[in-house]
C-alpha positions as CSV (number, residue, x, y, z in Angstrom):
1,X,7.5,7.4,28.3
2,X,8.4,4.8,25.7
3,X,7.6,3.9,22.1
4,X,5.0,1.0,21.8
5,X,6.5,-2.3,20.3
6,X,4.1,-2.6,17.3
7,X,2.6,0.8,16.5
8,X,-0.1,0.9,13.8
9,X,0.6,2.4,10.3
10,X,-1.9,5.2,10.7
11,X,-3.2,7.1,13.8
12,X,-6.1,5.1,15.3
13,X,-7.7,8.2,16.7
14,X,-8.0,10.1,13.4
15,X,-6.8,7.7,10.6
16,X,-4.2,10.0,9.3
17,X,-0.4,9.3,8.9
18,X,1.8,10.4,11.7
19,X,5.5,11.0,12.3
20,X,6.0,9.3,15.7
21,X,4.2,7.7,18.6
22,X,4.9,7.7,22.4
23,X,3.2,5.8,25.3
24,X,2.8,7.6,28.6
25,X,1.6,6.0,31.9
26,X,2.3,9.1,34.0
27,X,1.1,12.6,33.8
28,X,2.3,14.9,31.1
29,X,1.7,18.3,29.4
30,X,1.0,19.1,25.8
31,X,1.5,22.6,24.4
32,X,1.4,23.1,20.6
33,X,0.7,26.7,20.5
34,X,4.3,27.6,19.4
35,X,5.5,24.3,18.2
36,X,7.4,24.5,14.9
37,X,7.4,20.7,14.3
38,X,4.0,19.3,15.3
39,X,0.6,20.7,14.5
40,X,-1.5,18.1,16.2
41,X,-1.1,15.2,18.7
42,X,-3.9,12.6,18.9
43,X,-4.4,10.6,22.0
44,X,-5.5,6.9,22.1
45,X,-6.2,4.8,25.3
46,X,-3.6,2.0,25.9
47,X,-2.2,0.0,28.7
48,X,1.3,-0.2,30.1
49,X,1.9,-3.5,32.0
50,X,-1.8,-3.6,32.9
51,X,-1.9,0.0,34.0
52,X,-3.8,2.7,32.0
53,X,-1.7,4.8,29.5
54,X,-2.1,7.0,26.6
55,X,-0.5,6.6,23.1
56,X,0.3,9.9,21.6
57,X,0.4,10.2,17.9
58,X,2.5,13.1,16.7
59,X,1.4,14.8,13.4
60,X,3.7,17.3,11.6
61,X,2.3,20.3,9.9
62,X,2.8,18.5,6.6
63,X,1.0,15.4,7.6
64,X,-1.8,17.2,9.5
65,X,-3.5,19.1,6.7
66,X,-6.6,19.9,8.6
67,X,-8.7,17.1,7.0
68,X,-8.8,14.9,10.2
69,X,-9.8,11.3,9.4
70,X,-10.5,11.9,5.7
């Protein structure tokens, strides 16, 4: 996992602001059922050195107000 060098200002998956972004080229697990900090994580396809990866955009409860992409 690492942070992309030039992340966008808004989430490319939903268009909302986000708190942080991470790039994953290996398997990972996401569980937000009991997460006190993040309400939503959006996933956007990426590449990591030519290999497939996912960028994960982490939305806090305050930034994810339920109006995805509005």
